[in-house]
C-alpha positions in Angstrom: -11.7 -10.6 12.3 -9.9 -13.2 10.5 -7.5 -12.3 7.7 -9.5 -13.9 5.2 -12.6 -11.7 6.2 -10.5 -8.6 6.3 -11.7 -5.8 3.8 -8.4 -4.6 2.5 -8.4 -0.8 1.7 -6.6 0.2 -1.5 -5.7 3.8 -2.5 -6.2 4.3 -6.2 -4.4 7.2 -7.9 -5.1 8.1 -11.4 -5.5 11.4 -13.2 -7.7 10.0 -16.0 -11.3 9.6 -14.9 -12.0 6.5 -17.0 -8.9 4.6 -15.9 -9.7 5.7 -12.2 -13.2 4.4 -12.4 -12.1 1.0 -14.1 -9.4 0.3 -11.3 -12.0 1.3 -8.7 -14.6 -1.1 -10.1 -12.2 -3.9 -10.6 -11.0 -3.5 -6.9 -14.5 -3.2 -5.6 -15.5 -6.4 -7.7 -12.6 -8.2 -5.8 -14.0 -7.1 -2.5 -11.5 -4.3 -1.6 -12.5 -1.0 -0.1 -11.2 1.9 -2.4 -10.5 5.5 -2.0 -9.7 7.0 -5.4 -7.9 10.2 -5.9 -6.8 12.0 -9.1 -3.2 13.2 -8.2 -0.2 12.1 -6.4 -0.5 15.2 -4.3 -4.1 14.3 -3.3 -2.8 10.8 -2.3 0.0 12.4 -0.2 -2.9 14.6 1.4 -5.1 11.6 2.1 -2.2 9.8 3.8 -1.2 13.0 5.7 2.2 13.2 4.1 1.9 16.6 2.7 2.1 18.6 5.9 3.6 16.1 8.3 0.1 15.7 9.9 0.1 12.1 9.8 -3.4 10.7 9.7 -4.5 7.2 10.8 -5.3 6.5 7.1 -5.4 2.6 7.3 -4.4 1.7 3.9 -3.2 -1.7 2.9 -2.0 -0.9 -0.7 -1.5 1.9 -3.1 -2.0 1.5 -6.8 -0.9 4.5 -8.9 -0.7 5.7 -12.6 2.9 6.3 -13.7 2.2 9.3 -16.0 0.4 12.2 -14.2 0.9 15.8 -14.3 2.7 17.4 -11.4 3.9 14.2 -9.6 4.6 11.0 -11.3 3.6 7.8 -10.0 7.2 7.1 -9.5 7.6 10.3 -7.4 4.6 9.3 -5.2 6.5 5.8 -4.8 9.6 7.5 -3.5 7.7 9.8 -1.1 5.8 6.8 0.3 9.1 4.6 0.6 10.8 7.4 2.3 8.0 7.8 5.0 8.4 6.0 8.3 4.8 5.4 8.6 3.9 4.2 5.0 7.0 2.6 3.8 6.0 -0.9 4.2 2.7 -0.5 2.3 2.8 -2.2 -1.0 2.7 0.1 -4.0 1.7 -1.0 -7.5 2.6 1.2 -10.5 0.3 1.1 -13.7 1.2 2.7 -17.2 -0.1 2.5 -20.8 3.6 2.6 -21.9 5.7 -0.7 -22.0 9.0 0.9 -21.3 11.4 -1.6 -19.8 13.8 1.0 -18.3 10.6 2.7 -16.5 9.4 -0.7 -15.3 12.8 -1.7 -14.0 13.1 1.9 -12.3 10.0 1.5 -10.4 10.6 -2.1 -9.4 14.0 -1.3 -8.2 12.6 1.8 -6.3 10.2 -0.4 -4.3 7.1 -1.1 -6.4 5.7 -4.6 -5.8 4.2 -4.9 -9.3 4.0 -2.9 -12.5 0.8 -3.4 -14.5 0.2 -2.5 -18.1 -3.2 -0.6 -18.8 -5.9 -1.3 -19.2 -5.7 -3.2 -15.9 -7.4 -6.4 -15.9 -9.2 -8.5 -13.3 -6.2 -11.1 -13.6 -3.9 -8.2 -12.6 -6.0 -7.3 -9.6 -5.9 -10.8 -8.5 -2.0 -10.6 -8.2 -2.6 -8.2 -5.3 -3.7 -10.3 -2.7 -0.4 -12.2 -2.0 1.1 -8.7 -1.3 -1.5 -7.7 1.0 -1.6 -11.3 2.8 2.1 -10.9 3.3 2.0 -7.6 4.9 -0.9 -8.7 7.1 1.0 -11.8 8.3 4.1 -9.4 9.0 1.8 -7.3 11.1 0.3 -10.4 13.0 3.9 -11.6 13.7 5.0 -8.2 15.0 1.9 -7.8 17.3 2.7 -11.4 18.6 6.3 -10.3 19.3 5.1 -7.4 21.1 2.6 -9.1 23.0 5.3 -11.7 24.0 7.7 -9.0 25.2 5.1 -7.2 27.4 3.2 -10.2 28.7 2.9 -10.2 32.4 4.6 -13.7 32.7 7.7 -12.6 31.0 7.7 -9.3 32.7 7.3 -11.2 36.2 10.2 -13.7 35.3 12.4 -10.8 34.4 11.5 -8.9 37.6 12.1 -12.0 39.7 15.5 -12.4 38.2 16.6 -9.0 39.2 15.6 -9.7 42.8 
């Protein structure tokens, strides 16, 4: 499947039902596969990070609300960036509050974007470059691995040893 045909999977995290449904609809309108959960804890469970039982959840991007009870979007961002399995997944934070220090903290903590609510379709359109960049990085890593283990290269190295 070519990168342009890939259906990217986005994990959407928001404790407010209306905001969660809005972001889910906007993402689906832009042809994303969406899993929506209502808390940072449920997001960690979905990813398998709560109990170190790493699932093979193929998530290409996480978009999370900043203000949530129990675990903020920033706390979720930190947990994801500390994880060896998910640290390269782009994370986008959204908030109703336009607080520059909060925005800077999230961006410095590894967030790719910070959207002000209500999220618009124009905001969702800003996600694709982050997804494409990650997809291209993965393709390059696979090519490098294929080159390392290709029979021709292995044979040449073996012949050099003889």
